[in-house]
N, C-alpha and C positions, 0 to 999 in steps of 0.2 A: 686150462690152469694158468693164471696169472703169473707173469714172467716178472722177478723182482729185478728193478733198475738199479745198478749200483750207485752208492754216493757221488762218487767221482764224476760218472757219466751224468746223473741229473745235475749237479752243479755246473757242468759245462753246458749243459742244452740252457739251463738258466740264463748263464753268462752271455749264450750265444743270441739267445732270444732276445736280451735287452741291448745288446751291441747293434744287432739288426733292425730293433726299433728307433733306436737312436739316429742310425743312418739314414733308416724310411724317413724321418721325421727331417732331417738334414737335407734330404732331396726333395722332400715336398714343400721347404720353406721359401725358396724362391718362387714356386708357382704361385704361392699363398701370398706373398707379397705381391705379386702382379696383379692378383685378384682384390687385394686390399687397396691396392694404388689405383685399380680402376673406378672403385668407389670414393676414392677421396677427390677432395677439392684441390684446383690447381693451387691455389694460395697455401694452403697446408704443405705441398709436396715442396714448392719452393721454399718456403721456411723451414719446415722441418725434416724434409725427406719422406722416404718412404717407411712406412709404420706398419706393425703386423696387424693392428685394427686402427682403422682411420678415427679419427677424433671427428673432423666434419664430413657425415655420411652424404652423399649426394650421387645422383646418377647423371650429372650433366654431360659426362663423357660419353655414357651410351644413347643419351638423346642426341648427341651429334652424330655419332655413328649412324643411327637409325632415323635420322632426320628426313630421309627419303626412304620410309620400309619398303616401298615397291622395288627401288632401284637394288636395296640390298638382298631382299628375297630372290629378284632376278639374278643377281650374281650368283646367290648360294646356288640357284638351279644350274647355272651355266657350270660351275665347279664341279657340283656334284655329279652331272652328266659327264663332264670330260673324266673326272675321275673314274666313275663307274664303266664307261665304256672303254678308256684307255687301260684299265686295268684288267677287264674280261677279253677283250682282243690281245693284249700284249700276254698275259699269261699263255693263252692258247697258243699264240706263235712261238713264245720262249720256250714253252714244254715240248712243243713238235722239233725244235731245232735241238733241245737238249737230248731227246730221245733218238733222233737220228745221230747225234755225235756220240752218245754213249753204246750205241751198238758195234760190238768187236766186227761185225761181218760187212760192215759199210767200208768199201774199200778206201774211201777219200776223207775219213773223218779226221785223221792226223794234219792232212793239209788244210781242210776246211776249219778244223780248231785252230790252226796256227795263223791262217788269215784273219780269223774273227778276233783273236788275241793280239794280233800286230796294230790293229787298228786302235787299241787302247793306249800304244804307245805315241802316235801322232795325231794331230787334230788340222783341220783344214783352215781354222780361223773364224771368227765372227763373220767378216765381209765375204767369203766365198759362201760361208751358209746361209746370209741375207740375201744373195742374189739368186742362189739355188732357189730357195724359197718363194722371193717375190718375182724374179725374171722369168725362171723357166718352168717352175710348177704353178704359179699365178694363184697364190695362197695367200695373197695379202688381205688383210681383212676377214680371214676365212677361219673357222674352227679347226679345220685340218692343219692348220700352222701349229696350234696348240696341241693336236691329238697324235699326229704321226710322227714327228720326229723323236719323242721320249717313249714310243711304243716297244721299241726292242733294244736293247744294249748289248754289249759285249760281254760286260760284266755278270749280267743276270743270265745269259746264255751259257757261260763259262759254270755258274753256280748251279745252274739247273742240271747242265751233262754232268757234272762231279756228283751231285745228289743223286741222279739215276742210275749212276755206276755202282751204287750202293746195294740197288736190287738185284736180288740173285738171277743169274744167266738163265738158270734150270727154270725158273717160272716161266719165261718167254719160249724156251725150248719145248716145256710139255704143252704150250699154247698152241704151238707151231703143230706139233705131233698131232692135236685134236683139230687142225685145220683151220685155226684162226688165222686172218688176215694181218697185215702190219697195223692197220688204222683200229682194228679190234683189239689187238693186243695192247697198242697204246691207250687208248678210251678206256677198255674195261679192265685192265691188269694193273698198267703201269700209272696211271693218273690217280686210282684211289691209293696206291701205295706210295705216292709222291704228296701225300697232303702237306706234312712238313714243310716240303720245299717250297710248294704253290704258296703257302701262307706267307712264307718269308719273303718271296719275290714279289706276291701281291701285295704286300706290306711297302714294299720299296717303291714300286710302281705308284701306289695309291699316295704316299708320302711325295714322289716328284709331281705329280700332276695337281695335288692340292696345293702344295706351297710353291708353284710356279707363277711369278708375276712378270718375269722377264720378257718370255715371249710374245705375252699381250703386250707389253711394253713397246716391243718393236713391230709386232704386226698387225695389231688390233686398233682399228681406228674409231669404231663406231661404239659410242658409249654403252649401247643396249647389250653389248658383245662381251663387256668386260667381265671376266670372271673375279671371284670376290676378292682375293689376295690384292689384283690391280686395282680394284676399286677402291678398297682399303688403304692402299699406298697413295692413290689419289687424293682421299681425304685427309690424309697425314701431311701430304704436302701443301694442301689448301689450308690447313691449319697452321702449318709454319708459315706460309705466306701472309695470312691474316695476322698471326702475332706480330709479324715485321711491320706490317700496314697500321696496326693498333698502337705500337710503339712509336711510331712515326708520326701519325696524324689525329689518333683519338685520344680520349682520357686515358690516364695509366692506371685509373682504378679498376678499368674492364680487363681480364685476363682471359684469354681462350683457351681452352681446356687441350694444353698440347700435351703435357706429360701424362696426365691422367689418360688422355684420348690413346695415345700409344699401350697404355696398359689395356684399355676396352678393347682396340683393335685385337692385343695378341691374345684376349679370350675369346673372340668372335671367331678367329682363324683357328686355332687350335682345340676349341672345344670337342667339335666332332671327332676329330682324330684321337683325343684322349679317351672318349668312349669307346671308340673303335678297338683300342689297341688291346685292353685286357682279353679280349676273345679270341686274340692271335698270339699273344705272348707264349703261351705253352708249345704253340707250333714255331714260333719266330727262333726261340733258341736252338732248339733241335736242328731244324732246317739248316740254319747258318752255320753249326758247328759241324755237322755231317758234309754240307757243300763245301765247306772251306778245307776239309781234312782231306776226304778222299780224291785222290789224285788220278 
């Protein structure tokens, strides 16, 4: 039997779809301007600013980015490896910590939860962190300096703990009655039920590793070990220096692609994350709201 929709409800749905479509297009407009700017000539951007469609189509900015393809692909491999390993191991450690702190039968869960929360209020600062990494841990020019510090954070542990508290206690109790151990309960019952929370924190970790360039700027000295973000940062810095040198010593007719290069770099960096996000979106919203509300 076909249910008849009231005219007011139908009108409301139409207006809602129109408004959402307009807002979606407005949200996509800045990204499209970045794409358009990356294919625009430097002279056009300086003269007319950014346009929805470039008048002078060129790929000179991407030619500058990929002037050394092997170096770019090597940096891609470094960033992808760091992101994959850091996210996987970080999720494993964070989920175990969240599981332990969410258990009501754990005697010291409140004390440890306060200790973890307390670390979010204060920071030792950049200099003690640098001394610890370089002098005591001897991670200078090592991938460990990029991998370990961001692997576990207090915020992610608290988020995972609050999410796992939403899992009914009866599931754990019934598994214990059947003779399951703690790790069996964690791996076979709690983790499958925590998919939204894992996806949310996994996205946080993945974005943090993927966008990190500052750690490489401080600790990595070998060019072959540069992650993608820091390598592109160096390319932008070199282009800025080249623009200054051109303005001072060379012909004014030649304009190195600095503005369009910035847009091309943004596309190269954000491309993989943009393709990954739609697969995690449905888990992301649910995991974030449940983990933030449950206390």
